[in-house]
Structures are given as structure tokens and as C-alpha cells.
N, C-alpha and C positions, 0 to 999 in steps of 0.2 A: 536438160539436154546434154548429151555427152558425145564424144567423137573418138575415144580410145587414145588420144594424144596425151601422154602423161605430163608433157611440158606446157600444155594449154592451161592458162590460169583464168579463162573466162568463167563467169558464174554459171552454175547449172540451171538456174532459173532465168528465163528470158524468152524473147520472141524470135531470135535469130541465133544461128550457130554455124560455124564453118565445118565442113567435113574434113576428115583427115584420112588420107589413103582410101578415099571413097566410103568412109564409115561415119555414120551419125546415129545416135540413139535418142529417141524421144519418149519420155514417160509423161502421160497425161493424168493430171489430178483434177478431177471435176469437183464442183460443189456438191452439196447433198440434194440439189434440186435437179429433177429430170429435165432433159432438153437435148438439143442438137450440139454436136461438137464438130468443127471443121478443121482439119489439118491440111495445110498447103505446103508443099515442098517444091523449091525451085532452085535452079543453079544456072550459071552461065553456060550457054550452049546445050542445055538440057530442056526437055519438055516439062512443063509444070505439071505436077501430080496433086490431086485433091482427094482426100479421104474423108468421107462423111460418116460420123458415128452417132449413135443414139445412147445417151446416158439415161439410166433408169434409177428410180428411187426405191428399189426393192429391199434395201438393207444389206446387212452382212450375212454371208452364207454360214450355216452352222460349222463350227470348227475353225473359222477364220476370225481374225481380229481386225477391227477398224483401225486405221492409221490416225484417226482424230480422237 
């Protein structure tokens, strides 16, 4: 996770991250097993948002390289 703050030394991998100037970035790396992914975002004074995703095990598209 990132937030565009160049002085933020928090690790990129984790379960929580503070936004900076309203910005936050999440990159989801799933396992090679298909299944459900749930991303929950919340903040003080804001309504909680939930995004449900479905991970598939179809493999790597032609022309793309696996990161593993």
C-alpha cells in the first residue's frame, strides 16, 4: 500500500495505511488459488466502503509474465 508521501517510511506490505492528502493506493497480490477477495476501506468521519473481488486461476495471459 502506498499514499504518495515520500517521507512516509511505513512498509508497503500490511493491513493498514494512512492516507496522505486524501490519497492511498492498494495493490492486491493473491495466491494462485481462485477465491473471494474483500477489500475494506474506512476512515474517521467517513462511510466504510467494501469491494468484493473474485480471483480466478486462469493463468497468465499470452504476452504477460508471471510475477512469481
